[in-house]
C-alpha positions in Angstrom: -13.2 -50.0 -19.5 -16.0 -48.7 -21.8 -17.5 -50.6 -24.8 -15.5 -48.7 -27.4 -12.2 -49.8 -25.9 -13.4 -53.4 -25.6 -14.5 -53.4 -29.3 -11.2 -51.9 -30.4 -9.2 -54.5 -28.4 -11.2 -57.4 -30.0 -10.6 -55.8 -33.4 -6.9 -55.6 -32.7 -6.8 -59.4 -32.0 -8.7 -60.1 -35.2 -6.4 -57.8 -37.3 -3.2 -59.2 -35.8 -4.5 -62.8 -36.4 -5.4 -62.0 -40.0 -2.0 -60.5 -40.8 -0.2 -63.5 -39.2 -2.5 -66.0 -41.1 -1.8 -64.3 -44.4 2.0 -64.2 -43.8 2.5 -67.7 -42.4 -0.5 -69.9 -43.2 -2.2 -68.7 -46.4 -0.9 -70.9 -49.2 2.2 -71.7 -47.1 3.6 -75.1 -46.0 3.2 -75.4 -42.3 6.3 -76.3 -40.2 7.2 -76.4 -36.5 9.2 -73.2 -36.9 6.3 -71.4 -38.6 4.1 -72.0 -35.5 6.7 -70.4 -33.2 7.5 -67.5 -35.6 3.8 -66.8 -36.2 3.2 -66.5 -32.4 6.0 -63.9 -32.1 4.6 -62.0 -35.1 1.1 -62.0 -33.7 2.4 -60.7 -30.3 4.3 -57.9 -32.2 1.3 -56.7 -34.3 -1.2 -57.0 -31.4 1.1 -55.0 -29.1 1.5 -52.3 -31.7 -2.2 -52.0 -32.2 -2.8 -51.9 -28.4 -0.2 -49.2 -28.1 -2.2 -47.1 -30.6 -5.6 -47.8 -29.0 -4.3 -47.2 -25.4 -7.3 -48.6 -23.6 -8.2 -47.2 -20.2 -10.9 -46.4 -17.7 -12.2 -43.3 -15.9 -11.6 -43.0 -12.2 -13.7 -40.6 -10.1 -12.6 -39.4 -6.7 -13.7 -36.7 -4.3 -11.6 -34.3 -2.2 -12.6 -32.0 0.6 -10.9 -28.6 0.4 -11.0 -26.6 3.6 -10.7 -22.8 3.5 -7.5 -21.1 4.8 -7.7 -19.1 8.0 -4.8 -16.5 7.8 -3.7 -15.2 11.2 -1.6 -12.0 11.0 -0.1 -10.9 14.3 1.3 -7.4 15.0 4.9 -8.0 16.4 5.8 -4.3 16.8 6.9 -2.4 19.9 3.6 -0.6 20.2 2.0 -3.9 21.5 4.6 -4.2 24.3 4.4 -0.4 25.0 0.6 -0.8 25.7 1.2 -3.9 27.9 -0.8 -6.2 25.6 1.8 -8.9 24.9 0.0 -11.6 26.9 -3.4 -10.7 25.4 -2.0 -11.3 21.9 -0.3 -14.5 22.8 -3.5 -15.8 24.4 -5.5 -14.9 21.3 -3.0 -16.8 19.1 -3.2 -19.8 21.4 -7.1 -19.7 21.4 -7.1 -19.9 17.6 -4.5 -22.6 17.4 -6.1 -24.9 20.0 -9.8 -24.4 19.1 -10.9 -27.8 17.7 -13.9 -26.4 15.8 -11.9 -23.8 14.0 -9.1 -26.3 13.2 -11.7 -28.8 11.9 -13.2 -26.1 9.6 -10.1 -24.3 8.5 -6.5 -24.9 7.4 -4.8 -22.4 9.8 -1.7 -20.4 8.7 0.0 -18.0 11.1 2.2 -14.9 10.2 3.7 -12.1 12.1 4.4 -8.6 10.8 6.3 -5.5 11.6 8.3 -3.8 8.9 7.5 -6.9 6.7 5.5 -10.1 6.8 7.1 -13.2 8.2 6.1 -16.8 8.7 8.0 -17.0 12.0 5.5 -17.4 14.8 7.9 -16.6 17.7 6.6 -13.3 19.0 9.0 -10.9 20.7 7.3 -7.5 20.1 10.6 -5.8 19.2 9.8 -4.6 15.6 10.5 -0.9 15.5 8.3 -0.3 12.4 4.9 -1.6 11.4 3.4 -1.7 7.9 -0.2 -3.0 8.1 -0.9 -2.2 4.4 2.0 -4.3 3.2 1.1 -7.2 5.5 -2.4 -7.5 4.2 -1.2 -7.1 0.7 1.3 -9.9 1.0 -1.2 -12.2 2.6 -3.5 -11.6 -0.4 -0.7 -12.8 -2.6 0.1 -15.8 -0.4 -3.4 -17.3 -0.4 -4.9 -18.1 -3.8 -8.2 -19.4 -2.4 -11.1 -17.1 -2.7 -12.6 -17.9 0.8 -9.6 -17.2 3.0 -10.5 -14.8 5.9 -7.7 -12.7 7.3 -7.6 -12.3 11.1 -5.6 -9.2 11.8 -4.5 -9.0 15.4 -3.1 -5.4 15.8 -3.5 -2.1 17.5 -3.9 -0.4 14.1 -1.0 2.0 14.6 1.1 2.0 11.4 4.4 3.9 11.3 5.0 3.9 7.6 3.6 2.7 4.3 0.5 3.4 2.4 -2.8 4.1 4.2 -4.4 0.7 4.9 -7.9 1.9 5.8 -9.1 2.2 2.2 -7.1 -0.6 0.6 -8.7 -3.3 -1.6 -8.4 -6.8 -0.2 -9.6 -9.8 -2.2 -10.0 -11.6 1.2 -12.3 -10.5 4.0 -10.4 -8.9 6.8 -11.5 -9.4 10.4 -9.4 -7.0 12.6 -9.1 -7.8 16.3 -8.3 -4.5 18.1 -5.6 -4.7 20.7 -5.1 -2.1 23.4 -7.0 0.8 24.8 -9.4 2.4 22.3 -10.3 5.4 24.5 -8.9 8.5 22.9 -7.0 10.4 25.6 -6.0 14.1 25.6 -2.6 14.5 24.0 -0.2 17.2 22.8 2.0 16.5 19.8 4.7 18.2 17.7 3.9 16.6 14.3 6.5 18.3 12.1 9.4 20.7 12.1 10.6 22.1 8.8 14.0 23.7 8.4 16.4 24.2 5.5 19.5 21.9 5.3 21.9 24.8 5.5 22.3 28.3 7.1 25.0 30.9 6.9 27.0 32.0 9.9 25.9 35.1 11.8 22.5 35.1 10.2 19.0 33.7 11.0 17.3 30.8 9.5 13.5 30.1 9.3 11.8 27.4 11.3 8.2 26.1 10.7 6.5 24.0 13.4 3.1 22.2 13.4 1.5 21.5 16.7 -1.6 19.3 17.4 -3.9 18.9 20.3 -6.3 16.0 20.9 -8.8 16.8 23.7 -11.9 18.7 24.7 -10.6 21.0 27.4 -9.2 24.5 27.0 -5.5 24.2 27.5 -2.6 26.7 27.8 0.9 25.5 27.4 4.3 26.7 26.4 6.4 25.8 23.3 10.2 26.1 23.6 13.3 25.5 21.5 16.4 24.3 23.3 20.0 24.1 22.2 22.6 22.4 24.5 20.0 22.4 27.3 19.4 26.2 27.1 16.1 27.7 26.0 16.6 30.0 23.0 13.0 30.5 21.9 9.6 30.3 23.7 6.0 31.0 22.9 2.7 30.6 24.7 0.2 28.3 23.0 -3.6 28.1 23.6 -5.6 25.1 22.5 -9.4 24.4 22.6 -12.0 22.3 20.9 -12.2 24.8 18.1 -8.4 25.4 17.9 -6.7 22.0 17.9 -3.6 22.9 15.8 -1.1 25.7 15.4 1.5 26.5 12.7 4.4 28.5 14.1 7.0 30.4 12.1 10.0 32.1 13.6 13.8 32.5 13.0 16.7 31.3 15.0 20.3 32.6 14.9 23.0 30.7 13.2 25.9 31.7 15.5 28.1 28.6 15.5 29.8 26.7 12.7 29.0 23.1 11.8 26.1 20.8 12.6 23.8 22.5 15.2 21.2 20.3 17.0 18.0 21.6 18.5 15.1 20.2 20.5 11.6 21.5 20.1 9.3 20.8 23.1 5.7 21.3 24.1 5.4 21.5 27.9 3.1 18.6 28.9 -0.1 19.3 30.8 -0.8 17.6 34.2 -1.7 14.0 33.8 -0.7 13.7 30.1 0.1 10.0 29.5 2.1 10.1 26.3 4.9 12.8 26.4 7.2 11.1 23.9 5.5 13.0 21.0 5.9 16.3 22.8 9.4 16.8 21.6 11.1 16.9 18.2 14.8 16.9 17.5 16.2 18.6 14.4 19.4 20.0 13.1 20.9 22.4 10.6 24.4 22.7 9.0 25.8 26.2 9.6 28.4 27.2 6.9 30.7 30.2 6.8 30.9 31.4 3.2 31.4 35.0 2.2 29.4 35.6 -0.9 30.1 38.3 -3.5 27.1 39.1 -5.7 27.2 41.1 -8.9 24.1 42.9 -10.0 24.4 43.7 -13.7 22.2 46.3 -15.3 21.8 48.5 -18.3 19.1 50.8 -17.0 18.9 52.7 -13.7 16.0 51.7 -11.5 15.0 51.9 -7.8 15.0 48.1 -7.8 18.8 48.1 -8.0 19.2 49.9 -4.6 16.6 47.6 -3.0 18.4 44.5 -4.2 21.7 45.7 -2.8 20.2 46.6 0.6 18.2 43.3 0.9 21.2 41.1 0.0 23.6 43.0 2.2 21.3 42.6 5.2 23.0 39.3 5.3 26.5 40.0 6.7 28.0 37.2 4.8 27.2 38.8 1.4 28.5 41.9 -0.4 26.9 43.4 -3.6 28.4 45.3 -6.5 26.1 47.2 -8.8 27.9 46.9 -12.1 26.9 48.5 -15.4 26.9 45.9 -18.1 29.4 47.8 -20.2 31.9 47.9 -17.3 31.8 44.3 -16.3 34.7 43.2 -18.6 36.9 45.8 -16.9 36.3 44.4 -13.4 38.6 41.8 -11.8 36.5 40.3 -9.0 35.5 36.8 -7.9 31.7 36.9 -7.9 29.8 33.8 -6.7 26.3 34.9 -7.7 25.0 37.0 -10.6 21.7 39.0 -10.8 20.9 40.0 -14.4 18.6 43.0 -14.2 16.4 43.4 -17.4 18.9 41.8 -19.8 19.1 42.9 -23.4 21.6 42.2 -26.3 24.4 43.9 -24.4 24.2 41.0 -21.9 25.1 38.4 -24.6 28.8 38.1 -23.8 28.2 37.9 -20.0 25.5 35.3 -20.3 27.6 33.2 -22.6 30.4 33.4 -20.0 28.1 32.4 -17.2 27.0 29.3 -19.1 30.5 28.4 -20.1 31.8 28.8 -16.5 28.7 26.8 -15.2 27.5 29.5 -12.8 24.0 29.9 -11.5 22.2 33.3 -11.8 19.0 35.2 -11.3 17.1 37.1 -14.0 14.7 40.0 -13.3 12.7 41.1 -16.3 10.6 44.3 -16.9 9.6 47.0 -19.3 13.3 47.5 -20.4 13.9 43.8 -21.1 14.6 42.7 -24.7 12.5 39.6 -24.9 13.6 38.9 -28.5 17.1 38.5 -27.3 16.1 36.6 -24.1 13.9 34.1 -26.0 16.7 33.5 -28.5 19.7 33.2 -26.1 18.3 30.8 -23.5 15.9 27.9 -24.1 14.4 27.3 -20.6 11.5 29.7 -21.1 9.9 32.0 -23.7 7.4 34.9 -23.7 5.3 36.1 -26.6 6.3 39.6 -27.6 3.3 41.9 -27.6 4.7 45.4 -26.8 1.9 45.8 -24.3 2.7 46.1 -20.5 0.6 44.5 -17.8 0.3 44.7 -14.0 1.0 41.3 -12.3 -0.2 40.7 -8.7 1.6 38.0 -6.7 -0.1 34.8 -5.4 1.9 32.8 -2.9 2.4 29.0 -3.7 2.4 26.9 -0.6 3.4 23.7 -2.5 6.9 25.1 -3.3 9.4 22.5 -2.0 12.9 23.5 -3.2 13.6 25.5 0.0 11.7 26.9 3.0 9.7 30.1 2.2 7.2 32.2 4.0 4.1 34.0 2.9 4.8 37.7 3.6 1.2 38.7 2.8 1.8 38.8 -0.9 -1.9 39.0 -1.7 -1.8 42.6 -0.4 1.4 43.6 -2.3 1.4 46.0 -5.2 1.8 44.5 -8.7 4.9 44.2 -10.7 5.1 45.5 -14.3 6.2 43.4 -17.3 5.2 42.9 -20.9 2.0 41.0 -21.6 2.3 37.6 -23.3 2.0 33.9 -22.7 4.9 32.3 -20.8 6.0 28.8 -21.6 8.6 26.7 -20.0 10.7 23.9 -21.6 12.2 22.6 -18.3 10.6 21.5 -15.1 10.1 24.3 -12.6 8.5 25.3 -9.3 6.6 28.5 -8.8 7.2 30.4 -5.6 4.7 33.1 -6.7 2.2 32.9 -9.5 0.4 35.7 -11.4 -3.0 37.3 -10.8 -4.2 39.8 -13.5 -7.3 41.9 -12.9 -8.3 39.7 -10.0 -8.1 36.5 -12.1 -5.5 34.0 -10.8 -3.5 32.0 -13.4 -1.0 29.2 -13.3 1.6 31.4 -15.0 4.6 31.9 -12.8 5.7 35.3 -11.4 8.8 34.0 -9.4 10.2 30.6 -10.2 13.2 28.4 -9.4 14.4 25.6 -11.7 17.5 23.6 -12.5 19.3 23.4 -15.8 21.8 20.6 -15.8 23.8 21.1 -12.6 22.9 24.8 -12.4 20.1 26.5 -10.6 18.2 29.5 -11.9 15.7 32.0 -10.4 13.6 34.3 -12.6 11.3 37.2 -11.5 9.0 38.3 -14.2 8.4 42.0 -13.4 10.0 45.2 -12.2 9.2 47.4 -9.1 10.1 44.8 -6.5 11.3 47.8 -4.4 7.6 48.4 -3.7 7.3 44.9 -2.2 10.0 45.7 0.4 7.9 48.8 1.4 4.7 46.7 1.5 6.4 44.2 3.9 7.7 47.1 6.1 4.2 48.5 6.4 2.8 45.1 7.4 5.5 44.2 10.0 7.2 47.5 10.7 10.5 45.9 9.7 12.4 45.0 6.5 13.7 41.8 8.1 11.1 39.3 6.7 11.4 40.6 3.2 15.2 40.6 3.3 15.2 37.1 4.6 12.9 36.0 1.8 15.0 37.6 -0.9 18.2 36.2 0.6 16.6 32.7 0.5 16.6 33.1 -3.3 20.4 33.9 -3.2 21.0 31.0 -0.9 19.2 28.7 -3.2 21.5 29.7 -6.1 24.7 29.7 -3.9 24.3 26.1 -2.7 25.1 24.9 -6.2 28.8 24.3 -5.4 30.6 23.3 -8.6 33.8 22.4 -6.8 32.2 19.4 -5.1 32.5 16.1 -6.9 30.2 14.4 -4.3 26.8 15.5 -3.1 25.7 13.9 0.2 22.0 13.2 0.9 21.0 12.3 4.5 19.0 13.4 7.5 20.6 15.4 10.3 18.6 13.5 13.0 17.6 9.8 13.1 15.5 8.0 15.6 17.1 5.1 17.4 16.4 1.8 15.6 15.4 3.6 12.5 17.2 2.7 9.3 20.0 5.2 8.6 20.4 5.5 4.8 23.1 7.7 3.3 23.0 8.5 -0.4 25.8 10.0 -2.5 25.6 11.6 -6.0 29.1 11.3 -7.5 30.3 13.4 -10.5 33.4 13.3 -12.7 35.6 16.2 -13.8 32.9 17.2 -16.4 30.2 17.2 -13.7 28.6 14.2 -15.3 27.2 11.4 -13.0 29.9 8.8 -12.2 28.7 5.3 -11.2 32.0 3.5 -11.6 33.8 4.5 -8.4 34.6 2.7 -5.2 32.9 4.8 -2.5 33.0 4.0 1.2 31.4 5.3 4.4 33.6 5.6 7.5 33.0 7.0 11.0 35.6 9.4 12.3 38.5 7.7 14.1 37.3 4.3 12.9 39.1 1.8 10.8 36.1 -0.2 9.5 34.5 1.1 6.3 31.1 0.3 4.7 30.8 0.1 0.9 28.2 1.9 -1.1 26.2 0.2 -3.9 24.6 1.8 -6.9 20.8 2.4 -6.7 18.6 4.7 -8.8 21.6 6.4 -10.5 23.3 7.2 -7.2 25.3 5.5 -4.5 23.5 4.3 -1.3 24.4 2.4 1.9 22.5 1.6 5.1 24.3 2.0 8.4 23.7 -0.6 11.1 21.5 0.3 14.1 23.2 2.9 16.3 22.8 4.0 19.9 21.7 7.6 20.7 24.5 10.2 20.3 26.2 12.4 17.8 28.2 10.8 14.9 30.7 12.3 12.5 31.7 10.5 9.3 33.7 10.7 6.1 32.6 9.6 2.6 35.7 8.5 0.7 36.1 8.0 -3.1 39.0 5.5 -3.3 39.4 6.2 -7.0 39.8 9.9 -6.9 41.1 10.0 -3.3 38.5 12.7 -2.5 36.8 12.9 0.8 33.7 14.7 2.2 32.6 14.9 5.8 29.2 15.1 7.5 27.5 14.4 10.9 24.2 13.4 12.2 22.5 12.7 15.5 20.6 9.6 16.8 18.0 10.3 19.4 16.2 7.8 21.7 12.8 7.7 20.3 10.6 5.1 18.5 7.5 5.9 16.4 6.0 2.7 17.7 5.7 4.4 21.1 4.2 7.6 19.8 0.5 6.5 20.0 -1.0 5.3 23.2 -4.5 4.3 21.9 -5.5 1.8 19.2 -6.6 3.0 15.8 -10.0 1.3 15.8 -11.4 3.8 13.2 -8.9 2.8 10.6 -9.3 -0.9 11.2 -13.1 -0.6 11.0 -12.8 1.1 7.6 -10.5 -1.7 6.4 -12.9 -4.4 7.6 -15.9 -2.7 5.9 -14.1 -2.2 2.6 -13.1 -5.9 2.5 -16.5 -7.2 3.6 -15.3 -8.3 7.0 -16.1 -7.1 10.6 -14.3 -5.4 13.4 -13.8 -7.2 16.8 -12.1 -6.3 20.0 -9.6 -8.3 22.0 -12.2 -9.8 24.4 -14.6 -11.0 21.6 -12.9 -14.3 20.5 -16.2 -16.2 21.0 -18.1 -13.8 18.8 -15.5 -13.9 16.1 -15.4 -17.7 16.2 -19.1 -17.8 15.7 -19.0 -15.5 12.7 -16.3 -17.6 11.1 -18.1 -20.9 11.7 -21.5 -19.6 10.5 -20.4 -17.7 7.4 -21.5 -19.7 4.4 -18.6 -18.4 2.3 -16.1 -20.1 4.6 -17.5 -23.6 4.2 -15.4 -26.5 2.9 -15.7 -27.4 -0.8 -16.1 -30.9 -2.2 -14.0 -31.2 -5.3 -14.6 -34.1 -7.8 -11.5 -35.3 -9.6 -11.9 -37.2 -12.9 -8.9 -39.1 -14.0 -8.2 -41.4 -17.0 -6.3 -44.5 -15.9 -4.5 -46.5 -18.6 -4.8 -50.3 -18.5 -1.4 -50.7 -20.0 2.0 -49.2 -19.4 3.4 -48.1 -22.8 7.0 -48.8 -21.5 6.2 -52.5 -20.8 4.3 -52.8 -24.1 7.2 -51.3 -26.0 9.5 -53.7 -24.3 7.3 -56.6 -25.3 7.4 -55.5 -29.0 11.2 -55.3 -28.9 11.4 -58.7 -27.2 9.1 -60.5 -29.7 10.8 -58.9 -32.7 14.2 -59.8 -31.3 13.3 -63.5 -30.7 11.7 -63.8 -34.1 14.9 -62.4 -35.7 17.1 -64.7 -33.7 15.2 -67.8 -34.6 15.2 -66.9 -38.3 18.9 -66.2 -38.2 19.6 -69.5 -36.4 17.5 -71.5 -38.8 18.7 -69.7 -41.9 15.3 -68.5 -42.8 14.5 -65.4 -44.9 
């Protein structure tokens, strides 16, 4: 206790004594009761003063804080696939049993696959690995600044953000597991197809092939359906040509879900052949489509549009003068409005009222004053001056699969000059080039307005493009398929469906199977208050959907390989919609046969750590023990200890006051 507290305590004794003296002894007649009562009064005042003073003393103590050593072990299938399970288990045991490391660090062990877990029972059965999320979560777990992360992994991540350049507040020391020698390998990295195709037509397929190796290699690429080869190409790889992008068309000759297998024939001695194949599927629909091309001016484009669209046997086209449309009694599914003017007003109002998608083609006979006023999606400044617009293909268009037909060599389209502005989100299929200067202004766009899709071509003379395509390929086929893809894009907006299913046609075994449903009411507004269930064909058990991100979503338990048909049932409206998908025996964890030492090395350098290999435990241990930033810290704790307990002191005050009051009451004193 310091001098101030001692002085205040003595002062409290003096003050309490003076108060009692004044109340009981000063000019008072002394009695036996006065002595006892004065004692209780002194205790009361002294206790009150001591409660206010609260004397105490400072206690100093020291605490040794050891840094954390965070062990993160890859528990994915890729470790087992490379035969490195025992190596990982031995490394983990080396860390846990090393006396010097345990003396220096507080050791914490985690395993990770799809997510981080504190469970240390390794089985190497995780079908997904997310290294980025594992390191991020460990950074959140440990608040100490000096907590090195030991990352025991092969570096092969199947999903998640790129970990190589992530920021980690803790130094990361990766331990590379598996073979780091890069072996020659063939791979089909991606296959792109549309979700739907129409019966008795062809659909486009885009394939990306990769080769890792130094030798010149010739192989064969094939597409199989039901075990029968339906497409084949010879492929040549070399050091200078390590990838190929293939484009071709396949026939849609059967209804329903059609499943295909793309294969690269492996070369002799290729270790990993799992990534030489890629399964994909497409839904073939049989829908006869009637297209009305409305016009008010005769133009060669009209005949070209009819021939291109009718190259698809599922579609028929009627060229209809705008004045005669009201006299016709036909059920058209798609409308093409060629160079609209004020005479199109009634028709466009009807299309909007009936909620029907359409395509607009503008040109030198278009009334832009009417078009700007009637619809609000886009506007063009009226100048009265015409301009030639050359097409520029946009590779980042994603609404549906397209192909560059060599548009940079096509002749220009003609339309009025003036700035275009859009008031709705859109995607450009083609943009404009004027006098050799490319701009971001669209020439051919697709966009959605509510539940409707729209396509707009800003220019006339598209018939010349069909001839340009014929000169390049000696066939009208590619151009007709391109133009029909625009019609298909519009036609897939089916207003009679109250449910839209979103899912993949092919899933890998052990991958999560997520099905999403967008549900609409009778006014085609999103409905999130229905009971929707997933049910396999010929099965009684159903799986409920839950609402997520303004849609319904459910995840199907892991399935064995095979083809599955299912129904989506709305129990409120009694409506049902069917679909199918295929599960194939493949896991991304087995795709890579060598460790990603390069990515792990970049991660270690960015965090201030260092890369080690599976046989360098001793070197890693030495770095950890000698690194000055990982030393224990002595922390001094200063704590004020009170000499008295306020609860006991308060009890003493109550007791002394109570006894004084009782004696006074018993003696009849005031």
